[in-house]
C-alpha positions in Angstrom: 44.5 121.8 2.8 48.0 120.1 3.9 48.1 119.5 7.4 51.2 121.7 8.7 53.0 120.3 11.4 54.4 122.8 14.4 57.9 123.4 14.5 58.5 121.6 18.0 56.5 118.5 17.1 58.6 118.0 13.5 60.6 115.2 15.2 57.7 113.5 16.9 55.7 113.6 13.5 58.5 112.2 11.6 59.0 109.4 14.3 55.7 108.3 13.9 55.4 108.1 10.4 58.3 105.8 10.6 56.7 103.7 13.3 53.6 103.4 10.9 55.8 102.7 7.9 54.3 105.7 6.2 57.9 106.5 5.6 60.2 104.3 3.9 63.3 106.1 4.9 64.3 108.0 7.5 64.9 111.5 6.8 68.5 112.9 6.4 67.5 115.7 8.8 66.0 113.8 11.7 69.6 113.5 13.9 70.2 117.3 13.4 66.3 118.4 14.1 66.9 116.0 17.4 70.5 117.6 18.3 68.7 120.9 17.9 65.4 121.1 18.3 63.6 123.9 16.2 61.9 127.1 17.9 58.1 127.9 18.4 58.0 129.4 15.1 60.1 129.4 11.6 60.1 133.0 11.8 63.2 134.2 13.6 62.9 137.5 15.8 65.0 140.3 14.5 68.0 141.8 16.5 67.1 145.7 16.8 70.6 146.4 17.6 72.5 144.7 14.3 74.0 147.3 11.9 73.1 146.2 8.4 74.4 149.1 6.9 78.0 149.3 8.7 77.4 152.9 9.6 79.7 154.6 12.1 78.1 157.0 14.8 78.9 160.3 13.2 77.3 158.8 9.9 74.3 157.8 12.0 73.9 160.9 13.8 73.8 162.7 10.3 71.0 160.9 8.5 68.9 159.6 11.6 66.4 162.2 10.4 66.2 160.4 7.2 65.6 157.1 8.4 62.6 158.3 10.7 61.0 159.9 7.7 61.5 156.6 6.0 59.9 154.6 9.1 56.8 157.2 9.1 56.3 156.5 5.8 56.3 152.6 5.7 53.9 153.2 9.0 51.7 155.1 6.9 51.3 152.3 4.4 50.6 149.5 6.8 47.4 150.6 8.0 45.5 148.1 5.4 47.3 145.2 7.6 45.8 146.2 10.9 43.2 143.9 11.2 45.5 140.7 9.7 45.9 138.1 13.0 49.8 138.2 11.8 51.7 140.6 10.4 54.1 139.5 7.5 57.6 139.7 8.6 59.3 142.7 6.8 63.5 143.2 6.1 64.8 146.0 7.7 65.3 149.2 5.6 68.9 149.6 4.8 69.9 153.3 4.4 73.1 153.9 3.0 74.3 158.0 4.0 75.6 158.1 0.4 72.3 157.6 -1.0 71.0 161.4 -0.3 74.3 162.9 -1.5 74.0 160.8 -4.8 70.3 161.8 -5.6 71.3 165.7 -5.0 74.4 165.5 -6.8 72.9 163.8 -9.8 70.1 165.9 -9.7 72.3 168.9 -10.5 74.5 167.1 -12.7 72.2 164.8 -14.6 75.0 164.4 -17.8 77.6 162.6 -15.1 75.4 159.5 -15.5 76.0 159.7 -19.3 79.5 160.0 -19.3 81.4 157.0 -20.0 83.2 155.2 -17.1 86.4 152.7 -17.5 85.5 149.4 -15.5 89.2 148.2 -15.7 91.1 147.9 -12.5 94.3 149.6 -11.5 97.5 148.3 -12.0 97.5 147.1 -8.2 94.0 145.7 -8.2 92.8 147.4 -5.3 89.7 149.8 -4.8 90.2 153.1 -3.9 89.6 154.0 -0.1 91.3 157.0 0.3 89.1 160.2 0.0 91.2 162.5 1.7 91.4 164.5 -1.5 89.2 164.5 -4.5 92.0 163.9 -6.7 95.0 161.9 -5.7 98.6 162.6 -6.8 98.7 159.1 -9.0 95.4 159.6 -10.4 94.3 161.2 -13.6 91.9 163.8 -14.2 89.5 161.3 -15.9 89.3 158.5 -13.2 87.6 161.5 -11.0 83.5 160.5 -11.4 80.3 161.4 -9.7 80.7 158.7 -7.2 84.2 160.1 -6.5 82.8 163.7 -5.8 79.9 161.9 -3.3 82.7 159.9 -1.3 84.6 163.2 -0.9 81.6 165.2 0.5 80.9 162.5 3.0 84.7 162.6 3.7 84.4 166.2 4.4 81.2 165.8 6.4 82.4 162.7 8.5 86.3 163.5 9.0 86.2 167.8 8.9 82.7 168.0 10.4 81.6 170.5 7.6 78.2 170.9 7.1 76.2 169.3 4.0 76.2 172.2 2.2 80.1 173.4 2.7 80.7 169.9 2.3 79.0 170.1 -1.2 80.1 173.2 -2.3 83.7 172.5 -1.7 83.1 168.9 -3.3 81.9 170.3 -6.7 84.1 173.6 -7.0 86.9 171.1 -6.8 85.3 168.9 -9.3 84.6 172.0 -11.8 88.4 172.8 -11.8 89.4 169.3 -12.2 86.9 168.8 -15.1 88.0 172.4 -16.8 91.5 171.0 -16.7 90.5 167.5 -18.3 88.8 169.4 -21.2 91.6 171.8 -21.8 94.0 168.8 -22.1 91.3 167.0 -24.5 91.3 170.3 -26.7 95.2 170.7 -27.0 95.5 166.7 -28.1 92.3 167.5 -30.7 94.0 170.6 -31.7 97.5 168.7 -32.3 95.8 165.8 -33.9 93.9 168.2 -36.3 97.4 170.1 -37.2 98.7 166.4 -37.8 96.0 165.8 -40.3 96.2 169.3 -42.0 99.8 168.4 -42.4 99.3 165.0 -44.0 96.7 166.4 -46.4 98.9 169.6 -47.4 101.4 167.0 -49.2 101.7 166.7 -52.5 101.8 163.2 -52.7 99.1 162.6 -50.2 96.5 164.6 -52.2 97.2 162.7 -55.2 96.7 159.2 -53.3 93.5 160.5 -52.4 92.8 161.8 -56.0 93.7 158.0 -57.2 91.2 156.4 -54.3 88.8 158.5 -55.4 89.0 157.5 -59.2 89.4 153.9 -58.3 86.0 154.2 -56.1 84.0 156.0 -59.2 85.4 153.6 -61.5 84.3 150.8 -59.3 80.7 152.0 -59.0 80.3 152.5 -62.6 81.4 148.9 -63.2 78.9 147.8 -60.7 76.1 150.0 -62.0 76.8 148.5 -65.9 
């Protein structure tokens, strides 16, 4: 097994190798190590006060219980490591407040995951940040997706101080109204298209063109078969 030098003795060890001519060239990092010596361990201590999830105080208060449950689950899975001399470092769990809302919404509306979404940016190339309304004045009904409902529910909980169930009921009720209007518009467009196609088929020259096309197709198939 190769000898591992302690981080604090790295510069001294490299200097001894140079003096003994075991290293032909000086490492490029030697000056940096001399200027900024490393600590006693390569594993840096974690700052518990760092807000890695970028949550505000209201969001932390809303989902504090959820974070505690995850910590209890992690502690229950670490009982096998209690006899190890050094516990392996683990990254801090990043919990976003939308995660819980997203699970509940798609559990009740699984078909929204199969609805196609447009990934094309808007004319200004900016992402939406205003969720004070589910459908903004300049938006189309098809631009409202499940993620929009989730962000709108979070806005109701953090800004308007609504409980989670009331915010969910209000967001989904407005979502159903928007979907109903969208389906009504699509139904009208489909009926207009069917009427236009039926009008073309009712014209005499259109029927003649279709008959000629069918006749040409049959003749072509007969020639191929011969």
